[in-house]
C-alpha positions as CSV (number, residue, x, y, z in Angstrom):
1,M,-18.0,-15.5,-0.4
2,A,-14.2,-15.5,-0.2
3,T,-12.4,-13.2,2.2
4,I,-9.6,-11.0,1.0
5,K,-6.2,-11.9,2.5
6,Q,-4.5,-8.7,3.5
7,I,-0.7,-8.4,3.5
8,E,1.6,-5.9,5.3
9,I,4.5,-4.9,3.1
10,P,7.5,-3.5,5.0
11,V,8.6,0.1,4.4
12,E,11.1,0.6,1.5
13,T,10.2,-2.7,0.0
14,V,9.8,-2.8,-3.8
15,I,7.1,-5.1,-5.1
16,R,6.0,-5.7,-8.7
17,V,2.4,-5.1,-9.6
18,N,1.4,-5.9,-13.2
19,N,5.1,-5.8,-14.0
20,I,5.5,-2.3,-12.6
21,P,7.9,-1.8,-9.7
22,V,6.1,-0.2,-6.7
23,K,7.7,1.0,-3.5
24,C,6.2,1.1,0.0
25,M,6.9,4.6,1.4
26,I,6.3,6.2,4.8
27,A,3.5,8.7,4.6
28,E,5.3,11.6,6.4
29,F,2.3,13.9,5.8
30,W,-1.3,13.3,4.8
31,H,-1.5,11.3,1.6
32,D,-4.9,11.0,0.1
33,C,-5.7,7.7,-1.5
34,K,-5.6,9.4,-4.9
35,D,-1.8,9.8,-4.4
36,C,-1.3,6.1,-4.0
37,F,-0.3,3.8,-6.9
38,F,-3.1,1.4,-6.0
39,N,-5.8,4.0,-6.7
40,Q,-5.3,3.2,-10.4
41,Y,-6.7,-0.3,-9.8
42,P,-10.0,0.0,-7.9
43,G,-10.4,-2.6,-5.2
44,S,-6.7,-3.7,-5.3
45,C,-5.7,-1.6,-2.3
46,K,-8.0,-3.7,-0.1
47,R,-5.3,-6.4,-0.2
48,V,-2.6,-4.1,1.2
49,V,-2.5,-2.8,4.8
50,C,-1.5,0.9,4.8
51,K,-3.1,2.5,7.9
52,A,-0.9,2.7,11.0
53,D,-3.7,1.4,13.3
54,K,-3.8,-1.8,11.3
55,R,0.0,-2.3,10.8
56,T,2.4,-4.0,13.3
57,D,4.9,-1.2,12.9
58,N,2.3,1.6,13.5
59,I,3.4,3.5,10.4
60,N,1.1,5.0,7.7
61,V,2.3,4.1,4.3
62,Y,1.5,4.7,0.7
63,F,2.7,3.1,-2.5
64,T,4.5,4.9,-5.4
65,E,5.8,3.8,-8.8
66,V,9.6,3.5,-8.8
């Protein structure tokens, strides 16, 4: 079974997902997963590191459509 390669996207970076611009934002308050862009694509969020304890910058992030 293949392992999923996780990537850490820097805050304020805009990436394109299925041709849609998506921005990595600081989660200044609690963001439930349902607020995140990746919730629309079940399983896709496993590729992106968003929890502070797993990130090198110790920041909780979420992703929003630009």
